[in-house]
C-alpha positions in Angstrom: 0.0 0.0 0.0 1.3 3.4 -0.9 2.3 5.6 2.1 -0.5 8.1 1.2 -3.3 5.7 0.4 -6.4 6.9 2.2 -4.7 10.2 3.1 -4.5 12.0 -0.3 -6.9 14.8 0.5 -5.4 15.4 3.9 -1.9 15.7 2.5 -2.3 17.6 -0.8 -1.4 21.3 -1.1 -4.9 22.4 -0.3 -5.5 19.9 2.5 -5.8 20.1 6.2 -2.1 19.9 7.1 -1.0 22.3 4.4 -3.4 24.9 5.7 -2.2 24.2 9.2 1.6 24.3 8.5 1.9 26.8 5.6 -0.1 29.0 3.3 -1.1 27.1 0.2 -3.0 30.1 -1.3 -1.4 31.7 -4.4 0.5 34.8 -3.3 0.4 33.7 0.3 -2.6 36.0 1.2 -4.6 33.5 3.1 -4.4 33.5 6.9 -3.1 30.3 8.5 -5.7 28.0 9.9 -6.9 28.8 13.5 -4.9 32.0 13.8 -2.7 32.5 16.9 -4.5 30.1 19.2 -3.8 26.6 17.9 -5.4 23.3 19.0 -3.3 20.2 19.6 -4.4 17.8 16.9 -4.6 14.2 17.9 -5.0 11.4 15.3 -7.3 9.0 17.0 -7.7 5.3 16.0 -6.8 1.9 17.3 -4.0 -0.4 16.1 -3.5 -0.6 12.4 -5.2 2.6 11.5 -2.0 4.2 10.0 -1.5 7.0 12.6 2.3 6.8 12.4 2.2 6.4 8.6 0.2 9.6 8.3 2.6 11.5 10.5 5.6 10.3 8.4 3.7 11.3 5.3 3.1 14.8 6.6 6.8 15.1 7.4 7.8 13.8 3.9 5.3 16.0 2.1 5.7 19.3 3.9 9.2 19.3 5.5 10.7 21.0 2.5 8.6 24.1 3.1 8.5 24.4 6.9 10.5 22.7 9.7 8.7 19.5 10.7 10.1 17.2 13.3 8.8 13.6 13.7 9.4 12.1 17.1 8.6 8.5 18.1 7.6 8.8 21.8 7.7 5.0 22.1 11.3 4.6 21.2 13.6 3.3 24.0 16.5 5.5 22.8 15.6 8.5 25.0 15.4 6.4 28.2 18.6 4.7 27.3 20.4 8.0 26.9 19.0 9.3 30.1 20.0 6.3 32.1 23.7 7.1 31.5 23.4 10.3 33.6 20.1 10.0 35.7 20.8 13.0 37.9 20.9 15.4 35.0 18.8 13.8 32.3 15.4 12.3 31.7 13.5 10.7 28.9 11.8 14.1 28.3 15.0 16.2 28.4 16.6 13.8 25.9 13.7 14.1 23.6 13.7 18.0 23.8 17.5 18.0 23.2 17.0 15.9 20.0 14.2 18.2 18.8 16.4 21.2 19.2 19.4 19.5 17.5 17.3 18.7 14.5 16.0 22.2 14.2 19.5 23.6 14.5 20.2 21.7 11.3 17.2 23.2 9.5 18.4 24.4 6.1 15.1 25.7 4.7 13.7 29.2 4.7 15.2 31.3 7.4 18.0 28.8 8.2 18.8 27.1 11.5 17.1 27.9 14.8 18.9 28.6 18.1 17.8 27.6 21.6 19.3 29.9 24.2 16.3 29.5 26.6 16.3 25.8 26.4 20.1 25.7 26.8 19.9 27.7 30.0 17.5 25.3 31.6 19.4 22.2 30.5 22.7 23.7 31.6 21.4 24.4 35.1 20.0 20.9 35.4 23.4 19.6 34.2 25.0 20.9 37.4 23.7 17.9 39.2 25.7 15.5 37.0 28.0 13.2 39.0 26.6 14.7 42.2 28.1 18.1 41.2 31.5 16.8 40.3 33.0 19.6 38.1 34.4 17.3 35.5 31.1 15.5 35.1 29.2 18.8 35.0 31.5 20.2 32.4 31.1 17.1 30.2 27.4 17.2 30.6 27.0 20.9 29.9 29.2 20.7 26.9 26.6 18.5 25.2 24.3 21.6 25.0 26.8 24.3 24.2 25.9 24.5 20.5 22.2 25.1 21.2 22.3 28.8 21.6 25.0 29.4 18.9 24.4 30.5 15.4 26.0 28.5 12.6 26.4 31.7 10.5 26.1 35.4 11.0 24.2 38.0 9.1 23.1 41.6 9.3 20.1 40.7 11.4 21.3 37.6 13.3 23.0 39.3 16.3 25.2 37.4 18.7 24.2 38.4 22.2 24.2 34.8 23.5 27.8 34.3 22.5 29.2 36.0 25.6 28.2 32.9 27.5 29.9 30.5 25.0 33.0 32.5 24.0 35.1 31.3 26.9 33.6 27.8 26.5 31.8 26.0 29.3 34.9 24.1 30.2 36.7 27.3 31.3 33.5 28.6 33.0 33.3 25.5 35.1 37.0 25.0 35.8 37.2 22.4 38.5 39.9 24.3 40.4 37.5 27.2 41.0 34.4 25.4 42.2 33.5 23.3 45.2 32.3 19.8 44.1 28.7 20.3 45.1 25.7 21.0 42.8 24.7 24.3 44.5 28.1 25.8 44.1 28.4 24.8 40.4 24.8 26.0 39.8 25.6 29.4 41.4 28.7 29.8 39.3 26.9 29.1 36.1 24.0 31.5 36.9 26.5 34.2 37.7 28.2 33.7 34.4 24.9 33.7 32.5 23.5 36.9 33.9 26.8 38.9 34.0 27.9 37.7 30.5 24.7 38.4 28.6 23.8 41.6 26.8 20.7 43.3 28.1 18.5 41.9 25.4 19.5 38.3 26.1 19.2 38.8 29.9 15.7 40.2 29.5 14.6 37.1 27.5 15.8 34.9 30.4 14.2 37.1 33.0 10.8 37.0 31.3 10.8 33.2 30.9 12.4 31.9 34.1 11.1 34.7 36.3 7.7 33.2 35.6 8.7 29.7 36.9 6.5 28.8 39.9 7.9 30.3 43.1 10.4 32.5 41.3 8.6 35.8 42.1 10.0 37.4 38.9 13.5 36.4 39.9 15.0 34.4 37.1 17.9 33.1 39.2 15.4 31.7 41.7 13.3 30.3 38.9 16.3 28.4 37.5 17.2 27.1 41.0 13.6 26.0 41.5 13.6 24.3 38.1 16.8 22.4 39.0 15.4 21.4 42.4 12.1 20.2 41.0 13.9 18.1 38.4 16.0 16.5 41.2 12.8 15.8 43.2 11.3 13.5 40.6 7.7 12.7 40.3 5.2 15.5 39.6 7.9 18.1 40.4 10.1 16.8 37.7 7.2 16.8 35.3 6.7 20.5 36.1 10.3 21.2 35.3 10.2 19.2 32.1 7.1 21.0 30.9 8.7 24.3 31.5 11.7 23.2 29.4 9.3 22.4 26.6 7.8 25.9 27.0 11.4 27.2 26.7 11.9 25.3 23.5 8.7 26.7 22.0 9.6 30.2 23.0 13.0 29.8 21.3 11.1 28.8 18.1 8.7 31.7 18.5 11.8 34.1 18.8 13.1 32.5 15.6 9.9 33.6 13.8 9.2 36.9 15.4 12.6 38.5 15.1 13.2 40.9 12.2 15.2 38.2 10.4 12.6 35.6 11.0 9.7 37.9 9.9 11.5 38.5 6.7 12.7 35.1 5.9 10.6 32.4 7.5 7.2 31.0 6.3 4.4 29.1 7.9 4.7 27.3 11.2 7.0 24.7 12.7 5.5 21.3 13.3 6.1 18.7 16.0 4.7 15.3 15.1 4.5 13.0 18.1 4.1 9.3 17.1 2.9 6.9 19.8 2.0 9.8 22.0 0.0 7.6 24.3 3.3 6.5 25.8 4.4 8.4 29.0 6.8 10.7 27.1 4.1 11.7 24.6 1.5 12.3 27.3 4.0 14.5 29.3 4.7 16.7 26.2 1.0 16.9 25.4 -0.1 17.7 28.9 2.6 20.5 29.1 1.6 22.3 25.9 -2.1 21.9 26.5 -1.8 23.3 30.1 0.3 26.3 28.8 -2.2 27.1 26.1 -5.2 26.8 28.4 -3.5 29.2 30.8 -3.0 31.8 28.1 0.4 31.0 26.7 0.5 31.3 22.9 3.0 29.8 20.4 2.9 28.9 16.7 4.2 25.3 17.0 1.8 22.9 15.3 1.6 19.9 17.6 0.2 16.7 16.1 0.1 13.6 18.2 -1.4 10.1 18.1 -4.0 8.6 20.4 -5.3 5.1 20.5 -8.3 5.9 22.7 -11.3 7.3 21.0 -11.6 10.1 23.6 -8.0 11.1 23.0 -6.7 9.9 26.4 -8.1 9.8 29.9 -5.7 12.6 31.0 -7.5 15.1 28.9 -10.7 14.9 31.0 -9.5 15.6 34.5 -10.7 12.3 35.9 -14.3 12.9 34.9 -16.4 9.8 33.9 -17.2 9.6 30.2 -20.8 10.7 30.7 -19.7 13.9 32.4 -16.7 14.8 30.3 -17.1 17.4 27.5 -15.7 15.7 24.4 -13.1 17.5 22.3 -13.9 18.9 18.9 -13.8 16.3 16.1 -12.7 16.2 12.5 -13.9 13.5 10.2 -11.9 13.8 6.9 -14.7 12.2 4.9 -17.0 15.1 5.9 -14.7 17.6 4.2 -12.9 20.3 6.1 -11.0 21.7 7.7 -13.4 22.0 10.7 -14.1 25.1 12.7 -12.4 25.2 16.1 -12.1 27.7 18.9 -11.3 27.5 22.6 -14.0 28.1 25.2 -13.9 31.6 26.7 -15.5 33.5 29.7 -17.0 31.5 32.5 -16.9 28.3 30.5 -13.1 28.5 30.2 -12.7 28.4 34.0 -14.1 24.8 34.0 -12.4 23.7 30.8 -10.4 20.5 30.9 -7.3 19.9 28.7 -9.6 18.4 26.2 -10.9 21.9 25.3 -7.6 22.5 23.6 -7.7 19.4 21.4 -9.0 18.7 17.9 -9.5 15.0 17.4 -8.8 13.9 13.8 -10.6 10.5 13.4 -8.4 8.3 11.3 -10.3 7.2 8.2 -11.0 3.6 7.4 -10.4 2.6 3.8 -13.5 2.7 1.6 -14.8 -0.4 -0.1 -13.4 0.9 -3.4 -9.9 1.5 -1.8 -9.9 -2.0 -0.3 -10.9 -3.5 -3.7 -8.3 -1.6 -5.6 -5.6 -2.5 -3.1 -6.4 -6.2 -3.4 -6.8 -6.1 -7.2 -3.5 -4.5 -7.9 -1.7 -7.3 -6.1 -3.3 -10.1 -8.0 -0.5 -11.7 -9.9 -2.3 -14.7 -11.5 -4.7 -14.5 -14.5 -8.3 -14.9 -13.4 -10.6 -17.5 -14.7 -14.4 -17.8 -14.6 -14.9 -14.1 -15.0 -12.9 -13.1 -12.0 -15.1 -15.0 -9.5 -12.1 -15.9 -7.4 -10.9 -12.3 -7.2 -14.3 -11.1 -6.1 -14.4 -13.8 -3.4 -11.0 -12.8 -2.1 -11.9 -9.1 -2.2 -15.0 -9.8 -0.1 -13.0 -11.8 2.4 -10.3 -9.1 2.8 -13.0 -6.4 3.1 -14.9 -8.3 5.8 -11.9 -9.4 7.9 -10.2 -6.0 7.7 -13.2 -3.8 8.2 -11.2 -1.2 6.2 -8.4 -1.2 8.8 -5.4 -0.2 6.6 -2.7 -2.4 8.2 -5.0 -5.5 7.9 -5.9 -4.6 4.3 -2.3 -4.2 3.4 -1.1 -7.5 4.8 -4.0 -9.6 3.7 -4.0 -8.1 0.2 -0.3 -8.9 -0.1 -0.6 -12.4 1.2 -3.6 -13.7 -0.8 -2.3 -12.8 -4.3 -2.1 -16.4 -5.4 -4.9 -17.8 -3.2 -7.8 -19.7 -4.7 -11.0 -19.6 -2.7 -14.1 -21.7 -3.2 -17.3 -19.7 -3.4 -18.6 -21.2 -0.1 -15.3 -20.9 1.7 -15.1 -19.2 5.1 -13.4 -15.8 5.1 -11.1 -17.1 7.8 -9.6 -19.5 5.3 -7.4 -16.7 4.0 -5.7 -16.4 7.4 -3.8 -19.6 6.7 -2.0 -18.1 3.7 1.7 -17.5 4.1 2.3 -13.9 5.2 3.9 -11.7 2.5 5.1 -8.4 3.8 5.0 -5.5 1.3 8.3 -5.5 -0.6 9.3 -8.9 0.7 8.8 -12.5 -0.3 6.5 -15.0 1.4 7.4 -16.0 4.9 6.9 -19.3 6.7 4.4 -17.8 9.1 0.7 -17.7 8.4 -0.7 -14.2 7.9 -2.9 -14.5 11.0 0.2 -14.8 13.2 1.8 -11.7 11.6 -1.4 -9.7 12.0 -1.8 -10.6 15.7 1.8 -9.7 16.2 1.3 -6.3 14.6 -2.1 -5.5 16.1 -1.8 -7.0 19.6 1.7 -7.9 20.7 3.5 -4.9 19.2 0.8 -2.5 20.6 0.2 -3.7 24.1 -1.9 -1.3 26.3 0.4 1.2 27.9 -1.2 0.4 31.4 -1.0 -3.4 31.0 0.9 -4.6 34.1 4.2 -6.4 33.3 2.9 -9.5 35.1 0.3 -10.1 32.4 2.3 -9.2 29.2 3.3 -12.8 28.6 -0.3 -14.0 28.7 -2.1 -11.1 27.0 -2.5 -12.7 23.6 -3.6 -16.0 25.1 -6.2 -14.3 27.3 -7.6 -12.4 24.4 -7.7 -15.6 22.3 -9.9 -17.3 24.9 -12.0 -14.2 25.4 -12.9 -14.2 21.7 -15.8 -16.5 22.6 -17.1 -14.2 25.4 -20.1 -11.9 25.1 -20.1 -9.9 28.3 -18.1 -9.3 31.5 -19.7 -12.2 33.3 -18.9 -14.5 30.4 -15.4 -13.1 30.3 -14.8 -13.5 34.1 -15.6 -17.2 33.8 -13.0 -17.7 31.2 -10.4 -15.5 33.0 -10.9 -17.3 36.2 -10.2 -20.6 34.5 -7.2 -19.5 32.4 -5.5 -17.5 35.2 -5.8 -20.3 37.8 -2.7 -20.6 39.8 -1.5 -17.0 39.1 -1.1 -14.6 42.0 -1.9 -11.6 39.9 -5.1 -11.9 37.9 -7.0 -9.6 35.6 -10.8 -9.2 35.8 -13.1 -8.8 32.9 -13.6 -5.1 33.7 -9.9 -4.5 33.8 -9.4 -6.2 30.4 -12.3 -4.2 29.0 -10.5 -1.0 30.2 -7.2 -2.1 28.7 -8.9 -2.8 25.4 -10.3 0.7 25.4 -6.8 2.1 26.2 -5.4 0.1 23.3 -7.9 1.7 21.0 -10.3 -1.3 20.3 -14.0 -0.5 20.1 -16.8 -1.8 22.3 -19.7 -4.0 21.2 -22.8 -4.7 23.3 -23.0 -8.3 22.1 -19.3 -9.3 22.0 -16.6 -8.8 24.6 -14.0 -8.4 21.8 -15.8 -5.6 20.1 -13.9 -5.4 16.8 -15.2 -7.9 14.3 -11.9 -8.3 12.5 -9.8 -8.8 15.6 -12.3 -11.3 16.9 -12.0 -13.3 13.8 -8.2 -13.4 14.1 -8.5 -14.6 17.7 -11.2 -17.2 16.9 -9.0 -18.6 14.2 -6.1 -18.8 16.6 -8.2 -20.4 19.3 -9.4 -23.1 16.9 -5.7 -24.0 16.1 -4.4 -23.6 19.6 -4.7 -27.3 20.5 -5.1 -30.4 18.3 -8.7 -31.2 17.2 -9.9 -27.8 18.3 -9.4 -28.8 21.9 -9.2 -25.3 23.3 -12.2 -24.1 21.3 -14.4 -26.9 22.6 -13.1 -26.6 26.1 -13.9 -22.8 26.3 -17.4 -23.3 24.9 -18.1 -26.3 27.2 -16.9 -24.2 30.2 -19.4 -21.5 29.4 -22.2 -23.9 28.4 -21.9 -25.6 31.8 -21.7 -22.3 33.7 -24.9 -21.0 32.1 -26.6 -24.4 32.6 -26.0 -23.9 36.4 -27.2 -20.3 36.2 -30.3 -21.4 34.4 -31.1 -24.0 37.0 -30.4 -21.6 39.9 -32.3 -18.5 38.6 -34.0 -19.2 35.3 -35.9 -15.9 35.2 -33.0 -13.6 36.2 -32.3 -10.7 33.8 -29.3 -11.4 31.6 -27.7 -8.2 30.2 -27.8 -6.9 26.7 -26.4 -9.7 24.7 -29.1 -12.3 25.5 -32.7 -12.3 26.6 -32.2 -15.3 28.9 -29.5 -17.4 30.5 -30.9 -20.4 28.5 -30.3 -18.6 25.2 -26.7 -17.8 26.3 -26.2 -21.5 27.1 -27.6 -22.6 23.8 -25.3 -20.2 21.9 -22.2 -21.9 23.3 -23.8 -25.4 23.0 -24.5 -24.8 19.3 -20.8 -24.2 18.4 -19.4 -27.0 20.4 -21.3 -30.0 19.1 -24.8 -29.5 20.5 -26.7 -28.7 17.4 -29.4 -31.3 17.9 -30.1 -30.2 21.5 -30.5 -26.6 20.3 -33.0 -27.7 17.6 -35.0 -29.6 20.2 -35.0 -26.5 22.5 -36.1 -24.3 19.7 -38.8 -26.7 18.5 -40.2 -27.0 22.0 -40.3 -23.2 22.7 -41.8 -21.9 19.4 -45.5 -22.5 19.8 -47.4 -19.5 21.3 -44.4 -17.1 21.2 -43.2 -16.6 17.6 -41.8 -13.1 18.0 -39.9 -13.8 21.2 -38.8 -17.0 19.6 -37.4 -15.2 16.5 -35.4 -12.9 18.8 -34.0 -15.8 20.7 -33.1 -17.7 17.5 -31.1 -14.7 16.3 -29.2 -14.5 19.6 -28.4 -18.2 19.6 -27.3 -18.2 16.0 -25.1 -15.2 16.1 -22.1 -17.5 16.6 -18.9 -18.4 14.9 -18.6 -21.7 13.0 -15.8 -24.0 14.0 -13.2 -24.9 11.4 -13.5 -27.9 9.2 -16.2 -29.0 6.7 -19.2 -26.8 6.7 -22.5 -28.5 5.8 -24.8 -25.6 7.0 -25.9 -24.6 3.5 -26.8 -28.1 2.5 -28.6 -28.6 5.9 -30.5 -25.3 5.5 -31.7 -26.4 2.0 -32.9 -29.8 3.3 -30.2 -31.8 1.5 -29.1 -33.5 4.8 -31.5 -36.1 6.2 -32.8 -35.1 9.6 -35.2 -37.1 11.7 -38.2 -35.8 13.4 -41.5 -34.1 12.8 -42.1 -31.6 10.0 -41.8 -28.8 12.6 -38.5 -30.1 13.9 -37.0 -30.5 10.5 -38.1 -27.1 9.4 -36.7 -25.5 12.6 -33.4 -27.4 11.9 -33.2 -25.9 8.4 -34.1 -22.4 9.6 -31.4 -22.5 12.4 -28.7 -23.3 9.9 -29.9 -20.7 7.4 -29.9 -18.0 10.1 -26.5 -19.2 11.4 -25.0 -18.7 7.9 -26.4 -15.2 7.8 -25.3 -14.2 11.3 -21.7 -15.4 11.2 -20.9 -12.8 8.6 -17.8 -14.7 7.2 -19.4 -16.2 4.2 -21.4 -14.7 1.3 -25.1 -15.4 1.9 -26.2 -14.9 -1.7 -29.8 -14.6 -2.9 -30.4 -18.3 -2.5 -30.0 -18.0 1.3 -32.5 -15.1 1.2 -35.0 -17.3 -0.7 -34.3 -20.2 1.8 -35.1 -17.9 4.7 -38.3 -16.7 3.1 -39.4 -20.3 2.2 -38.8 -21.7 5.6 -40.5 -19.0 7.6 -43.5 -19.0 5.3 -43.6 -22.8 5.7 -43.6 -22.4 9.5 -46.3 -19.7 9.2 -48.9 -22.2 7.8 -48.2 -24.9 10.4 -50.7 -25.6 13.1 -49.3 -23.9 16.3 -50.3 -20.8 18.1 -49.1 -17.6 16.5 -47.7 -19.3 13.4 -49.2 -16.6 11.1 -47.0 -13.9 12.7 -44.0 -15.3 10.9 -45.1 -14.1 7.5 -44.0 -10.6 8.3 -40.7 -11.9 9.6 -40.2 -13.9 6.4 -40.4 -10.7 4.3 -38.1 -8.7 6.7 -35.4 -11.3 7.1 -35.2 -12.3 3.5 -34.9 -8.6 2.4 -32.0 -8.1 4.8 -30.2 -11.3 3.7 -30.6 -10.4 0.0 -28.6 -7.3 0.6 -26.1 -9.0 3.0 -27.4 -7.0 5.9 -27.3 -8.4 9.5 -30.4 -9.9 10.9 -29.3 -8.9 14.4 -27.5 -5.6 14.6 -24.7 -4.7 17.0 -21.7 -2.4 17.0 -19.7 -5.1 15.1 -22.2 -5.4 12.3 -22.5 -1.6 12.1 -18.7 -1.5 11.6 -19.0 -3.9 8.7 -21.9 -2.0 7.2 -20.0 1.3 7.3 -17.2 -0.4 5.4 -19.6 -1.6 2.7 -21.1 1.9 2.4 -17.9 3.9 2.3 
């Protein structure tokens, strides 16, 4: 898949990011989007939605015009660098240092940027290196000495910071002149800064660091407080790190607002934070959002990624979802760019950080885009009018739901696959994975997909004790419907472990990872659930794990039905018995389910139809599938005409409700015929089934679900797009 597939309108010269970063209008007369009060843009979407791919495409497309820095907040490199000098560095300071270094190398309009304000804060923090040992401090501070220096001079570039640098930091912090304690080293550095600077440079430091909490407009006190907070760790360190981020942004602002910058620079600088749900990213986002909420203004375009649909729990100040005010949203398919403004007046006093955010909902690929991506990878000549290609296209579309990563990998891996018309979509998951640009591997594509979607994107808050079991737990939970159901499975599969996850905790972790909810399925994403079901079936020989999980739940709900048969049973099922029959159906109990349905039909046809849909909304185990033949009466079944007709109807509905096989018009006709046949049989309420026959057959003819839920709506949106 091309790096820009699905993002073309966002990335072109008249698109959202161009209007945000630079002026695409002829002659440059158009005002930049959102004026001087910018939102933080968060790309929201779960695993495989292409958030990082879009950020890299923004960088590649626009970095020639304006300085755009891409930062991977999940990279371990920043923590590794910080660990070598923990008293004077942190993951955040290392990230800020890297951003500044890259911007010093900017060779576009206006030339490199300098960072005297950031340098000052980092240099003061560096005085704690080696517990204040002058040699360690000198070595640490020299890392930063180029930040405030200009690579070249010009008539408007001035050099008032160079008084600090001219004698070099090594001479400034001569070990023979200083006591080996951090305070003495810090005092010496501050004296040199404020006595060696020209008035203009000193004023810039006073304005910034005099505003540090507790400084009382005394920049020296502000810098000492910053160093002390950094050494304290915890929230105090985060305060200091956030202030350093403000210093970096003020340095960038100075690079634009100076006479030279006004004459030579264009647009706005951009900071693209990939994997911003990681702690580093959240700290940077929290800092800039807090500053802007409190009235600080800068022109840095900050774009981050967020897996959670709400952008991240930290945006909402601990408020429950029903009380939180959601951020503004931008759906690219609706056009754009959207209107955005910050709340003002009395409303602003109660605003959470979310008020400063614009959520850009990552677009799923349209049905046409999925089809084109699959078609262009077909390498074998089609026969029979392209029937195989159409069947493969349909399988990729349903299993992916338009999720770009899944589309890419499946389309690349099924180029030579032949599928029977009646094959299950999950059959394509056995194909050898073929990564784009690489040959076929010896791993089935389902394993590579689960690696990329689950194992490589663990929830940030997943406790380390559960990381080795996370994929296995989700695999078993693929057969669960609600939290009670999930807790039964979790209790069984975590037996013997000291630390255990509850269903509620797993549900929260799935939300944090960016997976959607469904009222009828615990794993709320249809495509992910199909991957996990396929893995479950293969987990043990002869589908042992599949059968064991369903039998465990069947027996649990049999006990529940015996103990309290009339108890309410949540949103997924009308009764405990229907829940039990659902698990019994997919684990060898088809005949028992038919007997139950036959016995409960007379006198309650509408309730019976609803229960039938709940029971039959179930996955089919692997292996030979005779449901179509059984639905058409081609398999001999004993019993009365009512029982045989119910048997056929159950299998027809099951075909429709699984959503992993094409139903075709013949299934629609079968539904209509069977329901009309039941409607003329002699039992109470039989005639009410005629209307159901018309309704269900119409839905099946257009491959619409008979029982709707969030999963089926997701598939329907993919077909409509």
